[in-house]
C-alpha positions in Angstrom: 15.7 98.7 62.6 19.2 97.5 62.1 21.4 98.4 59.3 23.3 95.6 57.5 27.0 96.0 57.0 28.2 95.6 53.4 30.4 92.5 52.9 34.2 93.1 52.6 35.7 91.6 49.4 39.2 90.1 49.6 41.0 89.7 46.3 44.1 87.5 46.1 46.5 88.6 43.4 49.3 86.5 42.1 52.9 87.3 43.4 54.6 89.2 40.6 57.8 90.0 42.5 59.6 87.3 40.5 58.4 87.5 36.9 60.9 85.0 35.6 59.4 82.2 37.7 56.1 80.6 36.9 53.5 81.1 39.6 53.0 77.9 41.6 56.0 76.2 40.1 58.2 74.3 42.6 60.7 73.3 40.0 61.9 76.7 39.1 65.6 77.3 39.7 66.1 80.9 38.6 67.1 83.4 41.2 67.2 80.6 43.8 68.3 82.0 47.1 71.0 80.0 48.9 70.5 79.4 52.5 72.7 81.5 54.9 74.5 79.4 57.5 75.1 81.3 60.7 78.0 80.1 62.9 78.3 80.9 66.6 81.8 81.3 68.2 83.1 78.3 70.0 82.1 79.6 73.4 83.6 76.7 75.3 87.0 77.2 73.7 86.9 81.0 74.3 86.1 80.6 77.9 88.8 78.0 78.4 91.4 80.2 76.8 90.3 83.2 78.9 90.4 81.1 82.1 93.9 79.8 81.2 95.1 83.3 80.6 93.7 84.5 83.9 95.3 81.7 85.7 98.7 82.2 84.1 98.6 85.9 85.0 97.4 85.2 88.6 100.4 83.3 89.8 103.1 85.8 88.8 101.2 88.5 90.6 100.8 86.4 93.7 104.5 85.5 93.6 105.5 89.2 93.3 103.2 90.1 96.3 104.7 87.3 98.4 108.2 88.4 97.6 107.5 92.0 98.5 106.0 90.8 101.8 109.0 88.7 102.6 111.3 91.6 101.6 109.4 94.0 103.9 109.5 91.5 106.8 113.2 90.8 106.3 113.9 94.5 106.2 112.1 95.1 109.5 114.0 92.2 111.1 117.4 93.4 109.9 116.9 97.0 110.6 117.4 96.7 114.4 120.4 94.5 113.8 121.9 97.1 111.5 121.7 99.7 114.3 123.4 97.4 116.7 126.2 96.6 114.2 126.6 100.3 113.4 127.0 101.1 117.1 129.7 98.4 117.5 131.6 99.8 114.5 131.6 103.3 116.1 132.7 101.8 119.4 135.6 99.9 117.8 136.7 103.1 116.0 136.7 105.0 119.3 138.7 102.4 121.1 141.3 102.3 118.4 142.1 105.9 119.4 141.9 105.1 123.1 144.3 102.2 122.7 146.9 104.6 121.1 146.6 106.8 124.1 147.0 103.8 126.5 150.2 102.8 124.6 151.6 106.3 125.3 150.6 105.8 129.0 148.4 108.9 128.8 146.2 107.7 131.6 144.4 111.0 132.0 143.2 111.2 128.4 142.6 107.4 128.3 140.3 107.6 131.3 138.5 110.6 130.1 137.9 109.0 126.7 136.5 105.8 128.2 134.1 107.9 130.3 132.9 109.8 127.2 132.6 106.5 125.1 130.6 104.8 127.9 128.3 107.8 128.0 127.9 107.6 124.2 127.1 103.9 124.2 124.6 104.0 127.1 122.9 107.1 125.6 122.4 105.2 122.3 121.1 102.1 124.0 118.8 103.9 126.4 117.6 106.5 123.8 118.8 109.4 126.0 120.9 110.9 123.2 122.2 114.4 123.9 121.2 114.3 127.6 123.6 114.3 130.4 122.5 111.8 133.0 124.2 110.2 136.0 125.7 106.8 135.2 123.4 105.1 137.6 120.3 106.6 136.0 121.5 105.5 132.6 122.1 102.0 133.9 118.6 101.9 135.4 117.2 102.7 131.9 119.0 99.8 130.2 117.0 97.0 128.7 116.4 94.3 131.4 118.6 91.6 129.9 121.6 94.1 129.7 121.0 95.5 133.1 120.9 92.1 134.7 124.0 90.8 133.1 126.2 93.9 132.8 125.1 96.6 135.3 127.8 95.9 137.9 130.6 95.6 135.5 129.6 98.8 133.7 129.4 100.8 137.0 132.9 99.5 138.2 134.4 100.2 134.8 133.0 103.7 134.7 134.2 104.6 138.2 137.7 103.3 137.4 137.8 105.3 134.2 136.9 108.4 136.3 139.8 107.6 138.6 142.2 107.4 135.7 140.9 110.5 134.1 140.3 112.9 137.0 141.5 111.5 140.4 144.6 113.1 142.1 148.0 111.4 141.5 148.3 110.1 145.0 145.1 108.2 144.6 146.2 106.5 141.4 149.4 105.0 143.0 150.4 101.8 141.1 147.5 102.1 138.8 149.5 104.5 136.7 151.6 101.7 135.2 151.2 101.2 131.4 150.4 97.5 131.8 147.4 98.3 134.1 146.2 101.0 131.8 146.3 98.8 128.7 144.5 96.0 130.5 141.8 98.3 131.7 141.4 99.7 128.2 140.9 96.1 126.9 138.4 95.2 129.7 136.4 98.4 129.1 136.1 97.6 125.4 134.9 94.1 126.1 132.2 95.3 128.5 130.8 97.9 126.1 131.0 95.5 123.2 128.9 93.1 125.2 126.3 95.9 125.8 126.2 96.6 122.0 125.9 92.9 121.1 123.0 92.4 123.6 121.1 95.5 122.4 117.9 94.8 120.4 116.7 98.2 119.2 113.0 98.7 118.8 111.6 98.8 115.3 
């Protein structure tokens, strides 16, 4: 045998949540709810403004980076030139004192100072600072372009300066004249200035 299930009764009750409005009336206006209008932000405008702001910020940053790069490149290019100019200034300062000695016909001191100044310049250019090397060894260490153009004149100038500074009087002979001494001083300065001007220090 099967048992029958009792029927379920559904009872519809009138909506009493709004007692002031007649049930089923579509003309009632009391407590009428106004529709709420939702507005979305203007997405297109917002995105356009954001993109414009990003673009306007991008170019100044790129300009700044470019300028810093150019500044760094210029500094690296000028740095070797500054070292060369600095060496020439030191050379000119030394030869001002040497010229004063030559005017006094102090050939011993003039020759010795030209030897010392030549050693100073060659040591700077060859990076053998503080080391005492023979003149030929320093000339061999010069950059190729300086060695090819100035090696012979440097060696002759150096040997002559040694004669003025250290050779016996009988060897000097007519070289002891003030005119010869001043001319030699001028020639030595030109040779060493050419070495400084041709020098391109490594970065």
